[in-house]
C-alpha positions as CSV (number, residue, x, y, z in Angstrom):
1,M,50.1,26.3,-17.5
2,I,48.5,29.6,-18.1
3,K,51.9,31.3,-18.0
4,F,53.0,28.7,-20.6
5,F,50.3,29.5,-23.0
6,R,50.6,33.2,-22.4
7,K,54.5,33.1,-23.3
8,I,53.9,31.2,-26.5
9,R,51.3,34.1,-27.6
10,Y,53.8,36.7,-26.5
11,D,56.7,35.0,-28.5
12,L,54.6,35.0,-31.6
13,M,53.3,38.4,-31.4
14,E,57.0,39.7,-30.8
15,K,58.2,37.8,-33.8
16,N,55.3,39.2,-35.8
17,K,54.2,35.8,-36.8
18,T,50.4,36.8,-37.1
19,G,49.3,33.7,-39.2
20,K,50.7,31.3,-36.7
21,Y,49.3,33.3,-33.8
22,L,45.8,33.1,-35.4
23,K,46.1,29.2,-35.7
24,Y,47.4,29.2,-32.1
25,A,44.6,31.3,-30.9
26,I,41.9,29.0,-32.7
27,G,43.6,26.0,-31.3
28,E,43.6,27.4,-27.8
29,I,39.7,28.2,-28.2
30,V,39.0,24.7,-29.4
31,L,41.0,23.3,-26.4
32,V,38.8,25.6,-24.1
33,V,35.7,24.5,-25.8
34,I,36.8,20.7,-25.6
35,G,37.6,21.1,-21.8
36,I,34.2,22.9,-21.2
37,L,32.4,20.1,-22.9
38,I,34.2,17.5,-21.0
39,A,33.5,19.2,-17.8
40,L,29.8,19.5,-18.6
41,S,29.7,15.8,-19.7
42,I,31.2,14.7,-16.4
43,N,28.9,17.1,-14.5
44,N,25.8,15.5,-16.4
45,W,27.2,12.1,-15.7
46,N,27.5,12.7,-12.0
47,E,23.8,14.2,-11.9
48,K,22.5,11.2,-13.7
49,R,24.4,9.0,-11.2
50,K,22.9,10.8,-8.2
51,I,19.4,10.4,-9.9
52,R,19.8,6.7,-10.5
53,D,21.2,6.2,-6.9
54,N,18.2,7.8,-5.6
55,E,15.8,5.9,-8.0
56,I,17.5,2.6,-6.6
57,I,17.0,3.6,-3.0
58,Y,13.3,4.3,-3.8
59,L,12.8,1.0,-5.7
60,N,14.3,-1.0,-2.9
61,N,11.9,0.8,-0.4
62,I,8.9,0.1,-2.8
63,K,9.8,-3.5,-2.9
64,R,10.1,-3.7,0.8
65,D,6.6,-2.0,1.2
66,L,5.2,-4.4,-1.3
67,Q,6.7,-7.5,0.4
68,L,5.1,-6.2,3.7
69,S,1.8,-5.6,2.1
70,I,1.5,-9.0,0.6
71,T,2.0,-10.5,4.2
72,E,-0.6,-8.1,5.5
73,M,-3.0,-8.9,2.6
74,N,-2.8,-12.7,3.2
75,Q,-3.6,-12.3,6.9
76,F,-6.4,-10.0,6.1
77,I,-7.9,-12.4,3.5
78,D,-7.6,-15.1,6.1
79,R,-9.4,-12.8,8.6
80,Q,-12.0,-12.0,6.1
81,N,-12.5,-15.8,5.4
82,S,-13.2,-16.2,9.0
83,L,-15.7,-13.4,9.1
84,I,-17.5,-15.1,6.2
85,N,-17.6,-18.3,8.0
86,S,-19.0,-16.5,11.0
87,A,-21.8,-14.8,9.0
88,N,-22.6,-18.1,7.5
89,T,-22.8,-19.7,10.9
90,V,-25.1,-16.9,12.3
91,L,-27.4,-17.1,9.3
92,E,-27.8,-20.9,9.7
93,H,-29.0,-20.1,13.4
94,I,-31.3,-17.4,11.9
95,N,-32.6,-20.0,9.6
96,S,-33.8,-22.2,12.4
97,K,-30.7,-24.2,13.2
98,P,-30.5,-24.8,16.9
99,V,-27.9,-23.2,19.1
100,D,-25.9,-25.4,21.3
101,D,-23.1,-22.8,22.4
102,W,-24.1,-19.4,23.1
103,N,-20.4,-18.5,23.6
104,S,-19.6,-19.5,20.1
105,I,-22.4,-17.3,18.7
106,N,-21.2,-14.5,20.7
107,K,-17.6,-14.9,19.2
108,H,-19.1,-14.8,15.7
109,L,-21.2,-11.9,16.2
110,V,-18.7,-9.7,17.9
111,D,-16.1,-10.7,15.3
112,I,-18.2,-9.2,12.6
113,Y,-19.5,-6.1,14.7
114,T,-15.9,-5.3,15.4
115,W,-14.5,-5.8,11.8
116,K,-11.5,-3.6,10.9
117,S,-10.4,-1.8,7.7
118,F,-7.3,-2.6,5.7
119,Y,-4.4,-0.3,5.1
120,L,-2.0,-0.7,2.3
121,I,1.8,-0.2,3.2
122,D,2.5,2.3,0.5
123,N,4.6,5.0,2.4
124,T,7.3,5.1,-0.4
125,Y,4.7,5.5,-3.1
126,Q,2.9,8.2,-1.3
127,E,6.2,9.9,-0.5
128,L,7.0,9.9,-4.3
129,K,3.6,11.2,-5.3
130,N,3.3,14.0,-2.7
131,S,7.0,15.3,-3.3
132,G,6.4,15.4,-7.0
133,N,9.4,12.9,-7.4
134,F,7.3,10.2,-9.1
135,A,9.1,10.9,-12.4
136,I,12.4,9.5,-10.7
137,I,11.0,6.0,-11.5
138,S,12.3,5.8,-15.1
139,N,10.7,2.2,-15.8
140,D,7.3,3.1,-17.3
141,S,6.0,-0.4,-16.5
142,I,6.7,-0.1,-12.9
143,K,5.0,3.4,-12.8
144,N,1.9,2.2,-14.4
145,D,1.6,-0.9,-12.1
146,L,2.2,1.3,-9.1
147,L,-0.8,3.5,-10.3
148,N,-2.7,0.4,-11.2
149,L,-2.4,-0.8,-7.6
150,D,-3.3,2.5,-6.2
151,L,-6.7,2.2,-8.2
152,L,-7.3,-1.4,-6.9
153,Y,-6.6,-0.1,-3.3
154,K,-9.2,2.7,-4.0
155,K,-11.6,-0.1,-5.2
156,L,-11.1,-1.9,-1.9
157,K,-11.8,1.2,0.3
158,H,-15.0,1.8,-1.8
159,T,-16.2,-1.7,-0.9
160,E,-15.2,-1.1,2.7
161,K,-17.4,2.1,2.7
162,H,-20.2,0.2,1.3
163,W,-20.0,-2.4,4.0
164,E,-19.7,0.3,6.9
165,K,-22.9,1.8,5.5
166,V,-24.7,-1.7,5.4
167,A,-23.6,-2.3,9.0
168,E,-24.8,0.9,10.1
169,Q,-28.1,0.5,8.6
170,T,-28.7,-3.2,9.4
171,L,-26.5,-4.8,12.2
172,Y,-25.7,-2.0,14.6
173,P,-29.2,-0.4,15.3
174,G,-30.6,-3.8,16.4
175,S,-27.5,-4.6,18.5
176,Y,-27.4,-1.4,20.3
177,E,-31.0,-1.2,21.2
178,K,-31.8,-4.8,22.0
179,Q,-28.7,-6.9,22.8
180,D,-26.8,-7.0,26.1
181,I,-23.7,-5.4,24.9
182,S,-22.0,-5.4,28.2
183,S,-22.3,-9.1,28.7
184,M,-21.4,-9.8,25.1
185,S,-18.2,-7.7,25.1
186,R,-17.0,-9.0,28.5
187,N,-17.6,-12.6,27.3
188,Y,-15.8,-11.8,24.0
189,L,-12.8,-10.3,25.8
190,F,-12.7,-13.5,28.0
191,Q,-12.5,-15.6,25.1
192,I,-9.8,-13.8,22.9
193,S,-7.5,-13.4,25.9
194,N,-8.0,-16.8,27.1
195,G,-9.4,-15.6,30.4
196,K,-6.9,-12.9,31.2
197,M,-9.6,-10.1,30.5
198,G,-13.3,-9.7,30.7
199,V,-15.7,-12.1,32.3
200,F,-17.2,-15.5,30.9
201,G,-20.7,-14.9,32.3
202,N,-23.7,-16.7,31.5
203,L,-25.1,-15.8,28.0
204,T,-28.5,-17.0,26.9
205,E,-30.8,-16.4,24.0
206,E,-32.3,-13.2,25.9
207,T,-28.8,-11.7,25.8
208,F,-28.9,-11.5,21.9
209,G,-32.4,-9.8,21.8
210,D,-34.5,-10.7,18.7
211,I,-31.5,-11.2,16.3
212,F,-33.0,-14.5,15.2
213,I,-36.1,-12.9,14.0
214,D,-34.9,-9.6,12.7
215,Q,-35.0,-9.4,9.0
216,K,-32.5,-6.4,9.1
217,Q,-30.1,-8.3,10.9
218,K,-30.4,-11.3,8.7
219,N,-29.9,-9.1,5.4
220,G,-26.8,-7.5,7.3
221,F,-25.0,-10.9,7.7
222,A,-25.9,-11.9,4.1
223,L,-24.6,-8.7,2.7
224,A,-21.4,-9.1,5.0
225,I,-20.7,-12.5,3.0
226,L,-20.9,-10.6,-0.3
227,D,-18.8,-7.5,0.7
228,F,-16.3,-9.5,2.6
229,G,-16.1,-11.8,-0.5
230,G,-15.6,-8.8,-2.9
231,M,-12.9,-7.4,-0.6
232,N,-11.0,-10.8,-0.8
233,G,-11.2,-10.7,-4.5
234,T,-9.9,-7.2,-4.8
235,L,-7.0,-8.2,-2.4
236,M,-5.9,-11.2,-4.4
237,E,-5.9,-8.8,-7.4
238,M,-3.7,-6.6,-5.4
239,I,-1.5,-9.4,-4.2
240,K,-0.9,-10.5,-7.8
241,K,-0.1,-7.0,-8.8
242,C,2.3,-6.7,-6.0
243,K,4.1,-9.7,-7.1
244,E,4.4,-8.3,-10.8
245,L,5.8,-5.2,-9.5
246,I,8.4,-7.1,-7.3
247,S,9.6,-9.0,-10.4
248,L,9.8,-5.7,-12.5
249,I,11.7,-4.0,-9.7
250,D,14.2,-6.9,-9.4
251,N,14.8,-6.6,-13.2
252,E,15.3,-3.0,-13.0
253,L,17.8,-3.3,-10.1
254,T,20.0,-5.7,-12.1
255,K,20.5,-3.2,-14.9
């Protein structure tokens, strides 16, 4: 092809057809420019396609994380509701309700003492944020909702820290100093493992020290109800936000 154009230029110059040569030269330049523009357009299209393909991978991974998180949050809410019920039960006995089953009381107490934190499944979001690739998400609504979900998660962790401080100041000192932790923990393991671990033992009122007349302990269980309820409220907001995000992602993936 190059030899073909070179021959045309040579023939025009040989025949002293300067005007036609200039027209031909301009035409050739135009063709070269058009070729470059087409090549650039194809390259840009390929780059945009690669970016979009990566975005789709991230969106699918975010959706998977959200679905897993919803399952985890629903389970955690159920767990927190159980702890709220345990705290209410203990408070009833602190407020003079007779105890008929010390094993049941022990289960309620140790469940609250061994409360666990919630951790959001947000691996893809953290990867995007830490790698500086968050801008690859082109849908502003999805980006804003991810940021809002992160804010709700921080709110939840703040409530968790408040509860940890409350527990350290009200529940743990009395339990460590005055309760028979060894007997309580072995009995608890026996109950939750259906007898495969621990020792059932013989729990009595003395096992639990002066928990039923300790004002700090009473306040601790009352605050547990408030903090666990607050956590559940935030978790329900997070579930709602996760479902909204999944809907937005589904719409984005169909484009």
